mmJSON file of the N, C-alpha and C atoms, coordinates in Angstrom:
{"data_MODEL":{"atom_site":{
"group_PDB":["ATOM","ATOM","ATOM","ATOM","ATOM","ATOM","ATOM","ATOM","ATOM","ATOM","ATOM","ATOM","ATOM","ATOM","ATOM","ATOM","ATOM","ATOM","ATOM","ATOM","ATOM","ATOM","ATOM","ATOM","ATOM","ATOM","ATOM","ATOM","ATOM","ATOM","ATOM","ATOM","ATOM","ATOM","ATOM","ATOM","ATOM","ATOM","ATOM","ATOM","ATOM","ATOM","ATOM","ATOM","ATOM","ATOM","ATOM","ATOM","ATOM","ATOM","ATOM","ATOM","ATOM","ATOM","ATOM","ATOM","ATOM","ATOM","ATOM","ATOM","ATOM","ATOM","ATOM","ATOM","ATOM","ATOM","ATOM","ATOM","ATOM","ATOM","ATOM","ATOM","ATOM","ATOM","ATOM","ATOM","ATOM","ATOM","ATOM","ATOM","ATOM","ATOM","ATOM","ATOM","ATOM","ATOM","ATOM","ATOM","ATOM","ATOM","ATOM","ATOM","ATOM","ATOM","ATOM","ATOM","ATOM","ATOM","ATOM","ATOM","ATOM","ATOM","ATOM","ATOM","ATOM","ATOM","ATOM","ATOM","ATOM","ATOM","ATOM","ATOM","ATOM","ATOM","ATOM","ATOM","ATOM","ATOM","ATOM","ATOM","ATOM","ATOM","ATOM","ATOM","ATOM","ATOM","ATOM","ATOM","ATOM","ATOM","ATOM","ATOM","ATOM","ATOM","ATOM","ATOM","ATOM","ATOM","ATOM","ATOM","ATOM","ATOM","ATOM","ATOM","ATOM","ATOM","ATOM","ATOM","ATOM","ATOM","ATOM","ATOM","ATOM","ATOM","ATOM","ATOM","ATOM","ATOM","ATOM","ATOM","ATOM","ATOM","ATOM","ATOM","ATOM","ATOM","ATOM","ATOM","ATOM","ATOM","ATOM","ATOM","ATOM","ATOM","ATOM","ATOM","ATOM","ATOM","ATOM","ATOM","ATOM","ATOM","ATOM"],
"id":[1,2,3,4,5,6,7,8,9,10,11,12,13,14,15,16,17,18,19,20,21,22,23,24,25,26,27,28,29,30,31,32,33,34,35,36,37,38,39,40,41,42,43,44,45,46,47,48,49,50,51,52,53,54,55,56,57,58,59,60,61,62,63,64,65,66,67,68,69,70,71,72,73,74,75,76,77,78,79,80,81,82,83,84,85,86,87,88,89,90,91,92,93,94,95,96,97,98,99,100,101,102,103,104,105,106,107,108,109,110,111,112,113,114,115,116,117,118,119,120,121,122,123,124,125,126,127,128,129,130,131,132,133,134,135,136,137,138,139,140,141,142,143,144,145,146,147,148,149,150,151,152,153,154,155,156,157,158,159,160,161,162,163,164,165,166,167,168,169,170,171,172,173,174,175,176,177,178,179,180,181,182,183],
"type_symbol":["N","C","C","N","C","C","N","C","C","N","C","C","N","C","C","N","C","C","N","C","C","N","C","C","N","C","C","N","C","C","N","C","C","N","C","C","N","C","C","N","C","C","N","C","C","N","C","C","N","C","C","N","C","C","N","C","C","N","C","C","N","C","C","N","C","C","N","C","C","N","C","C","N","C","C","N","C","C","N","C","C","N","C","C","N","C","C","N","C","C","N","C","C","N","C","C","N","C","C","N","C","C","N","C","C","N","C","C","N","C","C","N","C","C","N","C","C","N","C","C","N","C","C","N","C","C","N","C","C","N","C","C","N","C","C","N","C","C","N","C","C","N","C","C","N","C","C","N","C","C","N","C","C","N","C","C","N","C","C","N","C","C","N","C","C","N","C","C","N","C","C","N","C","C","N","C","C","N","C","C","N","C","C"],
"label_atom_id":["N","CA","C","N","CA","C","N","CA","C","N","CA","C","N","CA","C","N","CA","C","N","CA","C","N","CA","C","N","CA","C","N","CA","C","N","CA","C","N","CA","C","N","CA","C","N","CA","C","N","CA","C","N","CA","C","N","CA","C","N","CA","C","N","CA","C","N","CA","C","N","CA","C","N","CA","C","N","CA","C","N","CA","C","N","CA","C","N","CA","C","N","CA","C","N","CA","C","N","CA","C","N","CA","C","N","CA","C","N","CA","C","N","CA","C","N","CA","C","N","CA","C","N","CA","C","N","CA","C","N","CA","C","N","CA","C","N","CA","C","N","CA","C","N","CA","C","N","CA","C","N","CA","C","N","CA","C","N","CA","C","N","CA","C","N","CA","C","N","CA","C","N","CA","C","N","CA","C","N","CA","C","N","CA","C","N","CA","C","N","CA","C","N","CA","C","N","CA","C","N","CA","C","N","CA","C","N","CA","C","N","CA","C"],
"label_alt_id":[null,null,null,null,null,null,null,null,null,null,null,null,null,null,null,null,null,null,null,null,null,null,null,null,null,null,null,null,null,null,null,null,null,null,null,null,null,null,null,null,null,null,null,null,null,null,null,null,null,null,null,null,null,null,null,null,null,null,null,null,null,null,null,null,null,null,null,null,null,null,null,null,null,null,null,null,null,null,null,null,null,null,null,null,null,null,null,null,null,null,null,null,null,null,null,null,null,null,null,null,null,null,null,null,null,null,null,null,null,null,null,null,null,null,null,null,null,null,null,null,null,null,null,null,null,null,null,null,null,null,null,null,null,null,null,null,null,null,null,null,null,null,null,null,null,null,null,null,null,null,null,null,null,null,null,null,null,null,null,null,null,null,null,null,null,null,null,null,null,null,null,null,null,null,null,null,null,null,null,null,null,null,null],
"label_comp_id":["MET","MET","MET","ASP","ASP","ASP","TYR","TYR","TYR","VAL","VAL","VAL","SER","SER","SER","ALA","ALA","ALA","LEU","LEU","LEU","VAL","VAL","VAL","PRO","PRO","PRO","PRO","PRO","PRO","VAL","VAL","VAL","VAL","VAL","VAL","MET","MET","MET","ALA","ALA","ALA","ALA","ALA","ALA","PHE","PHE","PHE","PHE","PHE","PHE","ILE","ILE","ILE","GLY","GLY","GLY","LEU","LEU","LEU","ILE","ILE","ILE","VAL","VAL","VAL","THR","THR","THR","ILE","ILE","ILE","VAL","VAL","VAL","LYS","LYS","LYS","SER","SER","SER","GLN","GLN","GLN","GLY","GLY","GLY","GLY","GLY","GLY","ASP","ASP","ASP","LYS","LYS","LYS","LYS","LYS","LYS","ALA","ALA","ALA","LYS","LYS","LYS","GLU","GLU","GLU","ASP","ASP","ASP","ALA","ALA","ALA","ALA","ALA","ALA","VAL","VAL","VAL","ASP","ASP","ASP","ALA","ALA","ALA","ALA","ALA","ALA","LEU","LEU","LEU","ALA","ALA","ALA","ARG","ARG","ARG","ALA","ALA","ALA","GLU","GLU","GLU","ALA","ALA","ALA","ALA","ALA","ALA","GLN","GLN","GLN","GLN","GLN","GLN","GLY","GLY","GLY","GLY","GLY","GLY","VAL","VAL","VAL","ARG","ARG","ARG","HIS","HIS","HIS","GLU","GLU","GLU","ALA","ALA","ALA","GLY","GLY","GLY","ALA","ALA","ALA"],
"label_asym_id":["A","A","A","A","A","A","A","A","A","A","A","A","A","A","A","A","A","A","A","A","A","A","A","A","A","A","A","A","A","A","A","A","A","A","A","A","A","A","A","A","A","A","A","A","A","A","A","A","A","A","A","A","A","A","A","A","A","A","A","A","A","A","A","A","A","A","A","A","A","A","A","A","A","A","A","A","A","A","A","A","A","A","A","A","A","A","A","A","A","A","A","A","A","A","A","A","A","A","A","A","A","A","A","A","A","A","A","A","A","A","A","A","A","A","A","A","A","A","A","A","A","A","A","A","A","A","A","A","A","A","A","A","A","A","A","A","A","A","A","A","A","A","A","A","A","A","A","A","A","A","A","A","A","A","A","A","A","A","A","A","A","A","A","A","A","A","A","A","A","A","A","A","A","A","A","A","A","A","A","A","A","A","A"],
"label_entity_id":["1","1","1","1","1","1","1","1","1","1","1","1","1","1","1","1","1","1","1","1","1","1","1","1","1","1","1","1","1","1","1","1","1","1","1","1","1","1","1","1","1","1","1","1","1","1","1","1","1","1","1","1","1","1","1","1","1","1","1","1","1","1","1","1","1","1","1","1","1","1","1","1","1","1","1","1","1","1","1","1","1","1","1","1","1","1","1","1","1","1","1","1","1","1","1","1","1","1","1","1","1","1","1","1","1","1","1","1","1","1","1","1","1","1","1","1","1","1","1","1","1","1","1","1","1","1","1","1","1","1","1","1","1","1","1","1","1","1","1","1","1","1","1","1","1","1","1","1","1","1","1","1","1","1","1","1","1","1","1","1","1","1","1","1","1","1","1","1","1","1","1","1","1","1","1","1","1","1","1","1","1","1","1"],
"label_seq_id":[1,1,1,2,2,2,3,3,3,4,4,4,5,5,5,6,6,6,7,7,7,8,8,8,9,9,9,10,10,10,11,11,11,12,12,12,13,13,13,14,14,14,15,15,15,16,16,16,17,17,17,18,18,18,19,19,19,20,20,20,21,21,21,22,22,22,23,23,23,24,24,24,25,25,25,26,26,26,27,27,27,28,28,28,29,29,29,30,30,30,31,31,31,32,32,32,33,33,33,34,34,34,35,35,35,36,36,36,37,37,37,38,38,38,39,39,39,40,40,40,41,41,41,42,42,42,43,43,43,44,44,44,45,45,45,46,46,46,47,47,47,48,48,48,49,49,49,50,50,50,51,51,51,52,52,52,53,53,53,54,54,54,55,55,55,56,56,56,57,57,57,58,58,58,59,59,59,60,60,60,61,61,61],
"pdbx_PDB_ins_code":[null,null,null,null,null,null,null,null,null,null,null,null,null,null,null,null,null,null,null,null,null,null,null,null,null,null,null,null,null,null,null,null,null,null,null,null,null,null,null,null,null,null,null,null,null,null,null,null,null,null,null,null,null,null,null,null,null,null,null,null,null,null,null,null,null,null,null,null,null,null,null,null,null,null,null,null,null,null,null,null,null,null,null,null,null,null,null,null,null,null,null,null,null,null,null,null,null,null,null,null,null,null,null,null,null,null,null,null,null,null,null,null,null,null,null,null,null,null,null,null,null,null,null,null,null,null,null,null,null,null,null,null,null,null,null,null,null,null,null,null,null,null,null,null,null,null,null,null,null,null,null,null,null,null,null,null,null,null,null,null,null,null,null,null,null,null,null,null,null,null,null,null,null,null,null,null,null,null,null,null,null,null,null],
"Cartn_x":[153.681,152.406,151.61,152.211,151.471,150.334,150.558,149.507,148.271,148.457,147.304,146.486,147.164,146.431,145.82,146.362,145.784,144.559,144.513,143.399,142.233,142.454,141.385,140.185,140.362,139.17,138.31,138.889,138.02,137.312,137.983,137.358,136.201,136.395,135.323,134.148,134.422,133.339,132.624,133.351,132.723,131.819,132.283,131.457,130.191,130.321,129.148,128.172,128.697,127.855,127.12,127.812,127.172,126.069,126.34,125.313,124.106,124.347,123.257,122.403,123.047,122.316,121.502,122.097,121.378,120.162,120.315,119.192,118.085,118.453,117.445,116.704,117.435,116.798,115.885,116.323,115.497,114.241,114.294,113.128,112.093,112.427,111.473,110.534,109.279,108.313,107.949,107.551,107.192,105.788,105.536,104.197,103.847,104.826,104.567,104.307,104.571,104.453,103.024,102.053,100.657,100.249,100.675,100.336,100.99,102.261,102.953,102.32,101.973,101.341,99.989,99.228,97.931,98.098,99.118,99.359,99.745,100.565,100.966,99.769,98.966,97.781,96.815,96.641,95.74,96.278,97.577,98.166,98.047,98.256,98.12,96.67,95.727,94.313,93.919,94.418,94.124,94.717,95.946,96.591,95.859,95.446,94.717,93.361,92.671,91.37,91.523,92.555,92.78,93.1,93.872,94.223,92.987,92.173,90.958,89.966,89.886,88.991,89.438,90.745,91.277,91.036,91.118,90.902,89.441,88.535,87.108,86.76,87.362,87.11,87.569,88.742,89.266,88.397,87.931,87.112,85.76,85.257,83.973,84.084,85.268,85.427,85.472],
"Cartn_y":[90.723,90.776,92.025,92.963,94.159,93.818,92.795,92.44,91.896,91.228,90.711,91.869,92.847,93.989,94.838,94.77,95.508,94.785,93.468,92.705,92.516,92.648,92.38,93.317,94.639,95.498,95.213,95.04,94.721,93.377,92.404,91.091,91.191,91.926,92.101,92.851,93.9,94.657,93.796,92.97,92.091,91.073,90.519,89.552,90.222,91.439,92.158,92.457,92.869,93.196,91.951,90.819,89.577,89.189,89.338,89.052,89.959,91.226,92.174,91.784,91.45,91.061,89.787,88.817,87.576,87.861,88.733,89.085,89.774,90.679,91.384,90.407,89.505,88.547,87.601,87.139,86.218,86.889,88.194,88.874,89.22,89.02,89.298,88.113,88.396,87.33,86.622,85.395,84.607,84.912,84.555,84.718,86.172,87.031,88.441,89.247,88.667,89.401,89.883,89.046,89.428,90.57,90.524,91.581,92.898,92.837,94.044,94.613,93.727,94.182,94.836,94.27,94.84,96.216,96.377,97.675,98.724,98.335,99.269,99.616,98.622,98.887,99.827,99.641,100.505,101.933,102.079,103.414,104.109,103.367,103.953,104.349,103.517,103.83,105.086,105.217,106.43,107.663,107.538,108.681,109.074,108.066,108.353,108.983,108.48,109.036,110.469,110.734,112.093,113.033,112.53,113.37,113.652,112.645,112.85,113.72,113.534,114.365,115.814,116.042,117.4,118.049,117.285,117.827,118.192,117.34,117.651,118.898,119.004,120.161,121.455,121.401,122.583,122.908,121.883,122.123,122.729,122.308,122.817,124.227,124.636,125.961,127.069],
"Cartn_z":[130.999,131.692,131.35,130.652,130.252,129.297,128.473,127.516,128.229,129.36,130.106,130.656,131.258,131.806,130.697,129.499,128.37,127.809,127.933,127.361,128.327,129.612,130.577,130.414,130.334,130.208,128.973,127.77,126.631,126.769,127.362,127.529,128.525,129.596,130.583,129.964,129.207,128.562,127.53,126.783,125.797,126.489,127.593,128.328,128.863,129.386,129.877,128.741,127.599,126.446,125.956,125.891,125.462,126.448,127.73,128.733,128.588,128.291,128.093,126.893,125.792,124.586,124.839,125.522,125.82,126.694,127.68,128.552,127.765,126.876,126.068,125.166,124.529,123.617,124.39,125.553,126.34,126.876,127.115,127.675,126.609,125.348,124.274,124.128,123.933,123.718,125.002,124.876,126.044,126.521,127.782,128.325,128.601,128.684,128.963,127.685,126.525,125.265,125.023,125.247,125.0,125.92,127.173,128.123,127.714,127.293,126.858,125.588,124.646,123.41,123.697,124.625,124.973,125.607,126.436,127.075,126.029,125.077,124.016,123.141,122.781,121.964,122.677,123.986,124.746,124.797,124.986,125.029,123.675,122.602,121.264,120.989,121.42,121.215,121.993,123.236,124.016,123.358,122.862,122.219,120.937,120.18,118.941,119.239,120.254,120.627,121.122,121.89,122.381,121.231,120.275,119.126,118.278,118.035,117.24,117.986,119.271,120.071,120.049,120.09,120.04,118.692,117.647,116.29,116.129,116.626,116.527,117.333,118.495,119.336,118.66,118.037,117.34,116.128,115.425,114.244,114.65,115.804,116.256,116.82,117.187,117.814,116.81],
"occupancy":[1.0,1.0,1.0,1.0,1.0,1.0,1.0,1.0,1.0,1.0,1.0,1.0,1.0,1.0,1.0,1.0,1.0,1.0,1.0,1.0,1.0,1.0,1.0,1.0,1.0,1.0,1.0,1.0,1.0,1.0,1.0,1.0,1.0,1.0,1.0,1.0,1.0,1.0,1.0,1.0,1.0,1.0,1.0,1.0,1.0,1.0,1.0,1.0,1.0,1.0,1.0,1.0,1.0,1.0,1.0,1.0,1.0,1.0,1.0,1.0,1.0,1.0,1.0,1.0,1.0,1.0,1.0,1.0,1.0,1.0,1.0,1.0,1.0,1.0,1.0,1.0,1.0,1.0,1.0,1.0,1.0,1.0,1.0,1.0,1.0,1.0,1.0,1.0,1.0,1.0,1.0,1.0,1.0,1.0,1.0,1.0,1.0,1.0,1.0,1.0,1.0,1.0,1.0,1.0,1.0,1.0,1.0,1.0,1.0,1.0,1.0,1.0,1.0,1.0,1.0,1.0,1.0,1.0,1.0,1.0,1.0,1.0,1.0,1.0,1.0,1.0,1.0,1.0,1.0,1.0,1.0,1.0,1.0,1.0,1.0,1.0,1.0,1.0,1.0,1.0,1.0,1.0,1.0,1.0,1.0,1.0,1.0,1.0,1.0,1.0,1.0,1.0,1.0,1.0,1.0,1.0,1.0,1.0,1.0,1.0,1.0,1.0,1.0,1.0,1.0,1.0,1.0,1.0,1.0,1.0,1.0,1.0,1.0,1.0,1.0,1.0,1.0,1.0,1.0,1.0,1.0,1.0,1.0],
"B_iso_or_equiv":[0.0,0.0,0.0,0.0,0.0,0.0,0.0,0.0,0.0,0.0,0.0,0.0,0.0,0.0,0.0,0.0,0.0,0.0,0.0,0.0,0.0,0.0,0.0,0.0,0.0,0.0,0.0,0.0,0.0,0.0,0.0,0.0,0.0,0.0,0.0,0.0,0.0,0.0,0.0,0.0,0.0,0.0,0.0,0.0,0.0,0.0,0.0,0.0,0.0,0.0,0.0,0.0,0.0,0.0,0.0,0.0,0.0,0.0,0.0,0.0,0.0,0.0,0.0,0.0,0.0,0.0,0.0,0.0,0.0,0.0,0.0,0.0,0.0,0.0,0.0,0.0,0.0,0.0,0.0,0.0,0.0,0.0,0.0,0.0,0.0,0.0,0.0,0.0,0.0,0.0,0.0,0.0,0.0,0.0,0.0,0.0,0.0,0.0,0.0,0.0,0.0,0.0,0.0,0.0,0.0,0.0,0.0,0.0,0.0,0.0,0.0,0.0,0.0,0.0,0.0,0.0,0.0,0.0,0.0,0.0,0.0,0.0,0.0,0.0,0.0,0.0,0.0,0.0,0.0,0.0,0.0,0.0,0.0,0.0,0.0,0.0,0.0,0.0,0.0,0.0,0.0,0.0,0.0,0.0,0.0,0.0,0.0,0.0,0.0,0.0,0.0,0.0,0.0,0.0,0.0,0.0,0.0,0.0,0.0,0.0,0.0,0.0,0.0,0.0,0.0,0.0,0.0,0.0,0.0,0.0,0.0,0.0,0.0,0.0,0.0,0.0,0.0,0.0,0.0,0.0,0.0,0.0,0.0],
"pdbx_formal_charge":[null,null,null,null,null,null,null,null,null,null,null,null,null,null,null,null,null,null,null,null,null,null,null,null,null,null,null,null,null,null,null,null,null,null,null,null,null,null,null,null,null,null,null,null,null,null,null,null,null,null,null,null,null,null,null,null,null,null,null,null,null,null,null,null,null,null,null,null,null,null,null,null,null,null,null,null,null,null,null,null,null,null,null,null,null,null,null,null,null,null,null,null,null,null,null,null,null,null,null,null,null,null,null,null,null,null,null,null,null,null,null,null,null,null,null,null,null,null,null,null,null,null,null,null,null,null,null,null,null,null,null,null,null,null,null,null,null,null,null,null,null,null,null,null,null,null,null,null,null,null,null,null,null,null,null,null,null,null,null,null,null,null,null,null,null,null,null,null,null,null,null,null,null,null,null,null,null,null,null,null,null,null,null],
"auth_seq_id":[1,1,1,2,2,2,3,3,3,4,4,4,5,5,5,6,6,6,7,7,7,8,8,8,9,9,9,10,10,10,11,11,11,12,12,12,13,13,13,14,14,14,15,15,15,16,16,16,17,17,17,18,18,18,19,19,19,20,20,20,21,21,21,22,22,22,23,23,23,24,24,24,25,25,25,26,26,26,27,27,27,28,28,28,29,29,29,30,30,30,31,31,31,32,32,32,33,33,33,34,34,34,35,35,35,36,36,36,37,37,37,38,38,38,39,39,39,40,40,40,41,41,41,42,42,42,43,43,43,44,44,44,45,45,45,46,46,46,47,47,47,48,48,48,49,49,49,50,50,50,51,51,51,52,52,52,53,53,53,54,54,54,55,55,55,56,56,56,57,57,57,58,58,58,59,59,59,60,60,60,61,61,61],
"auth_comp_id":["MET","MET","MET","ASP","ASP","ASP","TYR","TYR","TYR","VAL","VAL","VAL","SER","SER","SER","ALA","ALA","ALA","LEU","LEU","LEU","VAL","VAL","VAL","PRO","PRO","PRO","PRO","PRO","PRO","VAL","VAL","VAL","VAL","VAL","VAL","MET","MET","MET","ALA","ALA","ALA","ALA","ALA","ALA","PHE","PHE","PHE","PHE","PHE","PHE","ILE","ILE","ILE","GLY","GLY","GLY","LEU","LEU","LEU","ILE","ILE","ILE","VAL","VAL","VAL","THR","THR","THR","ILE","ILE","ILE","VAL","VAL","VAL","LYS","LYS","LYS","SER","SER","SER","GLN","GLN","GLN","GLY","GLY","GLY","GLY","GLY","GLY","ASP","ASP","ASP","LYS","LYS","LYS","LYS","LYS","LYS","ALA","ALA","ALA","LYS","LYS","LYS","GLU","GLU","GLU","ASP","ASP","ASP","ALA","ALA","ALA","ALA","ALA","ALA","VAL","VAL","VAL","ASP","ASP","ASP","ALA","ALA","ALA","ALA","ALA","ALA","LEU","LEU","LEU","ALA","ALA","ALA","ARG","ARG","ARG","ALA","ALA","ALA","GLU","GLU","GLU","ALA","ALA","ALA","ALA","ALA","ALA","GLN","GLN","GLN","GLN","GLN","GLN","GLY","GLY","GLY","GLY","GLY","GLY","VAL","VAL","VAL","ARG","ARG","ARG","HIS","HIS","HIS","GLU","GLU","GLU","ALA","ALA","ALA","GLY","GLY","GLY","ALA","ALA","ALA"],
"auth_asym_id":["A","A","A","A","A","A","A","A","A","A","A","A","A","A","A","A","A","A","A","A","A","A","A","A","A","A","A","A","A","A","A","A","A","A","A","A","A","A","A","A","A","A","A","A","A","A","A","A","A","A","A","A","A","A","A","A","A","A","A","A","A","A","A","A","A","A","A","A","A","A","A","A","A","A","A","A","A","A","A","A","A","A","A","A","A","A","A","A","A","A","A","A","A","A","A","A","A","A","A","A","A","A","A","A","A","A","A","A","A","A","A","A","A","A","A","A","A","A","A","A","A","A","A","A","A","A","A","A","A","A","A","A","A","A","A","A","A","A","A","A","A","A","A","A","A","A","A","A","A","A","A","A","A","A","A","A","A","A","A","A","A","A","A","A","A","A","A","A","A","A","A","A","A","A","A","A","A","A","A","A","A","A","A"],
"auth_atom_id":["N","CA","C","N","CA","C","N","CA","C","N","CA","C","N","CA","C","N","CA","C","N","CA","C","N","CA","C","N","CA","C","N","CA","C","N","CA","C","N","CA","C","N","CA","C","N","CA","C","N","CA","C","N","CA","C","N","CA","C","N","CA","C","N","CA","C","N","CA","C","N","CA","C","N","CA","C","N","CA","C","N","CA","C","N","CA","C","N","CA","C","N","CA","C","N","CA","C","N","CA","C","N","CA","C","N","CA","C","N","CA","C","N","CA","C","N","CA","C","N","CA","C","N","CA","C","N","CA","C","N","CA","C","N","CA","C","N","CA","C","N","CA","C","N","CA","C","N","CA","C","N","CA","C","N","CA","C","N","CA","C","N","CA","C","N","CA","C","N","CA","C","N","CA","C","N","CA","C","N","CA","C","N","CA","C","N","CA","C","N","CA","C","N","CA","C","N","CA","C","N","CA","C","N","CA","C","N","CA","C","N","CA","C"],
"pdbx_PDB_model_num":[1,1,1,1,1,1,1,1,1,1,1,1,1,1,1,1,1,1,1,1,1,1,1,1,1,1,1,1,1,1,1,1,1,1,1,1,1,1,1,1,1,1,1,1,1,1,1,1,1,1,1,1,1,1,1,1,1,1,1,1,1,1,1,1,1,1,1,1,1,1,1,1,1,1,1,1,1,1,1,1,1,1,1,1,1,1,1,1,1,1,1,1,1,1,1,1,1,1,1,1,1,1,1,1,1,1,1,1,1,1,1,1,1,1,1,1,1,1,1,1,1,1,1,1,1,1,1,1,1,1,1,1,1,1,1,1,1,1,1,1,1,1,1,1,1,1,1,1,1,1,1,1,1,1,1,1,1,1,1,1,1,1,1,1,1,1,1,1,1,1,1,1,1,1,1,1,1,1,1,1,1,1,1]
}}}
């Protein structure tokens, strides 16, 4: 019975890992993808505008 107690933790961790991967894959895309992409695009645009604005300000100073 020692082999059973030796195999249980890896099997439980493997099952948890597989569940995690399945959850991550299922959460990609779908109806929320466009909203997430728009949020990322807006954040990148703000960061780029702030960076360009900062460069212009430094150049003007």
